N, C-alpha and C positions, 0 to 999 in steps of 0.2 A: 448460893444461887447457881443453878445449873443452866447454862446457856447452850442450847443446841445449835447446830449449824443453821437450821431453818430460822431460828430466832435472830441469829447474828445477821444472816442475809436480809431478813426483813428490816432490821435496824439500818443496815447499810443502804437500802433502797430509799429510806426516809431522809438520809443525810446526803447532801450534795457534796461530792468531792471534786476537786480540780487538780489536774496533773500539772507538772511544771511546764509541759508543752502548751497547755491551755493558758497558764498564768503569764508566761513570758511575753506574748504579743499584747496582752491586755495592759501590762505596765511598761512595755517598751524596752525590755532588757533581754539578753540572750538566755537560753537554757543553762549554759555554763555559768553565767553570773548568778542565777538562782541556786545552782549547786554550791557555789562558793559561799553565798549568803547562808545557806543551811549549815554548811561546815563551820562557819564562824558564829552561828547562833543568831544572825540577823533576821532570818526567815524561819518562822516556827512551823515547819512542815514535818510530817510523820511518814514513815514507811507503811504502806498498805499494800499487801500482796506483792512485796518486793519493789514497789515503785513509790517515789516521793509524791505525796498528795497533801492537800490542805482542804479542810472543810470550808464550806461557803462562809460560815460564821467566822472562823479564824482568819480567813483571807480578808474579809471586809473589816474586821477589827484591826488587822495589821495595816491595811491600806489607810484606815482613818488615823492611825498613829503617825503615818508618814507626812500628813499635811501640816 
C-alpha cells in the first residue's frame, strides 16, 4: 500500500487528536502529570509530529476505564 502525503493528511483531518495541553484541564491534572503517566504507561498517548497526542477514541476509552 502506497500512502501519499495527501492521503495521510486527509486521514488526519478525519481523526480528532487532543494534545496534552487540551487534555490536562479536562481531567484536572497538570501537563507534567500527563507526561509522567505516558512515561509509566498509564496514559496511552502517541507522538504525532513530535508532540504527544491522543485520538478522541483512545481518550474516551481511557477515561471510561478510569471510572
